[in-house]
N, C-alpha and C positions, 0 to 999 in steps of 0.2 A: 446545224440549223435549230434542231428544237433546243440542244442548252442555253443558246444566244436568249430565244425565245423565252424560258423559263427565266432566265436572268432579267431578260428587260420586262419582264410578268413580273417579278418580283420586287425590282426597283419602284413598279411605277405604285404596287399596292402599299410597300415604304413609302413612298410619296403620299398618298393619296393618305395614312395612318399619320401622320408628319398634322399636315391640314388638318385633317379631322380634330386631332387633339389640340392644335392652335386655336381651330374654330373655339370648340370647349369650355379652353381656358378662359379667352376673350369674351367667351357668352355667359363666365363667373363675371370677370373683373365690371365686364356692363351690370351685369344683376347686382354687382354690391355698390357700386357707384350710383346709379337711379335710384337707391333705397335708401340710401346716404342724402344723398340731395336732390332727387329730381332729376324728372326726364330731358327737360330742355338743356342743352350743351354749352349754350349761349352761357348760362349761370351756374355750369356746373363741371369745374376744370376737371374735377376727374373721369367724369363723362366723354369731354375732349378728349383726353391721353388715350381712354380706350379705342375712341373710334381711330383716332391717328393707326392707332398700333393694331385696330382691325384694317384699315386701307393697305397699311406695310403688307401683308398677308395675303392680300388680295380676296379676304372676306366680302362675299356681297352685299350690296347695300340692302338689298330687301332682306337679308339673316341680319344685318347689324336695326335696322326695322323694326325687327320683329322680335330679336332677344330685349330691346329697351321699354318695346309693350308690353312682354312679357313679364321681364321687370317690374312692370307698374302693377303688378296686380297685386295687390296687397293680400290674397287669400293664399300665395302662393310662398313656401319656403322660403328660408332666407338662410345664404350662407356666411358661414364663419370663415373670417382670416383665421387660420393658428398655424404658425412657425414651431418646426420640430429639427431638435437637433440631435447630433452623432457623431459616430466615426466611421467611416468606412476600415478598409482594412493599409494597416503599413500606418494605421495614424494620421490617414487625412481628413481633417476636418471636414463634415458635411449639415448643411442650412436646408430644411427643405419644405419649400412652403408649400401651403393646401388652403382650398377653399371648400369646407364641409356643410353640409346641412345634418350630420352624423357624425361626431367626433370622437365617439366610441369605436363607430366605425373602422373613421378613419388609422386614428392611434394604432388599430390592432392590426391595418394592413402595412402601414411602416411601420413596425416593429418587426412585423415577418419578414420585409423585402430588405431591411440589414441585418437580421437573424441568418436568413437562408444570403445574401450577399456578402459574408462573414463581416460586416462590421457590428458595431450597439447601440441601440437609439441612446441618446443622452438625456440628465433632466435639462430645465429648461436656464440657459447661462453658461452651458457644461463648455458649448464654444464659438459662440455669440457676439462674444466680448473679440474675435480675435477679426471680424469682421466690422465694417463701417458699412452703414443703408445711406446711401446717394440714388442723386435723380438721375439717371442719364438718357442724352437726350442724342438720336440720330437723326444730323440735319445735310437736306442736299447742301454739296459745295455751291456759295455762292461768288465765288471772286475774290471775296472782303479779305484782307488782309488780318491774320491770326494775332499779329499782336496789337493790332486795333480794337480787334473786338475783345479781344481779352479785358480789354480796358475798359470799354463797352462796359463787359457783362460780369465785371468782377464784384461792382456793388450789386449784385442779383445773387452773389451766391457763389459765383463761378469758383470750383477747385481746381478745373483742368481740363483744356481741349488741344483738340489734333486731328489728326488725318486718318481714316481708315483705310484698307486694301485697296477699297471701291470710288476713292477719291470723297466721304461723304465727310462731312464732321462730326464727331464725338464728343461732345461738354458735359462735363460731368459736376454735380453740384452739391450744398448740402441736403441732405434728407429736408432738412427744415425750411429750405431755401425754393424746395420744386416748384409751388406756384409760381414765384415770383419769377424765377428764372421762366416758365413757360410765360407768363404775361412777355417778360421781355422780348421772348424769339416773337410769340407773336405781333407786337405791337412792330418788329422788325420787319415782319410779313416774312420770315425766314421757313421756309419749307421743312415741317417738321414730320420726319419720316416716320418713329418710333420714339414712344418717350416712356420709359419706364421707371421703378422702381427698384434697384439691385442691389444685394449686397457684395460687397466687393472685398476680397480676401488685404487684411495689413501686412502681410507676408504669404507668398508662397513655400510650397513646399516639393521637391526635386527627390524621384523618385525614378528605380526603372522602368523601361518600357513593362516589362512583366507585369509589374506590378500595377502601371500605369491599368494594366487590360482588369486587370481586377474589381480596381478603386470605380474603371467606366460602368462594366459591366451591372455596377451598384445600384449607379447611377440612372442608367438604362432600366433597371429594375423598377427605378423610383418613378421614373420621368413615362412610366406607362399606366400609372394607379392614375383611376378616375379622376379623384382628390387631388390629385397630385397637379400645384400648377407651375413651379421653377423649382430647379434642383442648383445651390451650389456649394463650391468644392474651392479649399484652398493650396487645391493640388498645380504645379506649376505647369 
């Protein structure tokens, strides 16, 4: 009985850790969006995206409002987006998105994570050419015909559309068309669950399960860093 309780407690703490990390990541996204284009979501597409993502992970409204208010304080430090590139074990390419107020600290920490995880931190451009940055929207399925919707959205930069296992629509567009696609979905009153700017690998690399475990350990190590927003790989 005690072992079952400990397992449940471990899972509960892990869930809280994930939630706290998500809230921290979105809080930084909100800060950068507000600093860039102001606190009014009606006039700030990036902030609307952040609010959508906050709701998707059940971030309370008062925390969202507090993050916007805090970001409006011009006396606070600004966060800077920095992308780090490198290789995990077995030649797997890794991209690390960070939001930091101290790049010296962040690059030192990221390098340490790579080294301890059996990888190497590379130079700018060393692996990013293997990825394509795209807008990725998760939309509640509305019963719309995918072929008809594809024709409607192609003029707004649509690259790909499909359904995930939960029946939600996954819509991908070119990075430069993100704002156009967001506006098109809003005009059609489609319920956007989340809207992200992600790095999609152009090709994936298949490795053994044992090798995958090594790569996953490095990714998890990176994801635990407070300055890291997201980690991408080209592992199949």
